N, C-alpha and C positions, 0 to 999 in steps of 0.2 A: 378261281373266281367263277369261271364258266364251266358248265357241264358239257364236255365233248364226248360223252358216252353215246347214248342212243340218239340224242338230238343232232349230233354231228352228222350221222348218216342221213337223217331226214332233211337237214338244212343245207348240206353241202359245204364246200370250203368258202370261208369268208376271208377277204384280204384284211390283215391286221398286222400291226407291228409286234413282233415277238422278240423280247429282249435277249433270249437265249440263242437266237439264230442270226445269221447274216441276212439282213433285209434289203431287198432290191425294190426300188420304186416301180410301181406298175405304170407310171406315166412316162418316165424317162430312162429308167434302168439304173439310176444312180444309187449309191449305197451310203451316203452321208445324211444323217438325220438330226433334227433339232427335237429333242424329246421333252415333252411337257408332262403335266399331271395326267391328262386324259387322252392326248393325241401326240403323234409324232409327225413332224412335217419334213418333207424332203428339202434338203438345203439347195438343190438345184432348180426344181420346178415348183416348189411349194405345194405339192400334193400332200394332203393330210390323211393319216390313217389312225384308226382308234387303237389304243393299247390293249393287248390281250388281258393284262392284269393291271390296269390303271386305276388311279384314285385310291390306293390302299395305303399310302404312306404320306408322311408330312406332319408338320405341326398343326395343332388345333383340331385334331381328330377326336380327342377324348373329351367327352362332355359329361358333366356331373351336375345334376339338379338344374339343368338349363344353362349352365355357365361353362363356357369353353375354357379349357386349360391350355394355355400356350406355353411352348417350351422356350 
């Protein structure tokens, strides 16, 4: 979803929830998360982080002629 090629070097590291890694909270150091569609929230201190690849799954994403097709 994101281009971490050239822009990564220019923008630096951004704190985000990565589903393929063990994520530690930058606020308290905990590793338990409540994962939603766009953010992940620490179960201990409620620090919210954006998902690296969020918002790309779920029902109601396919639209045809202005009508949402729900599963």
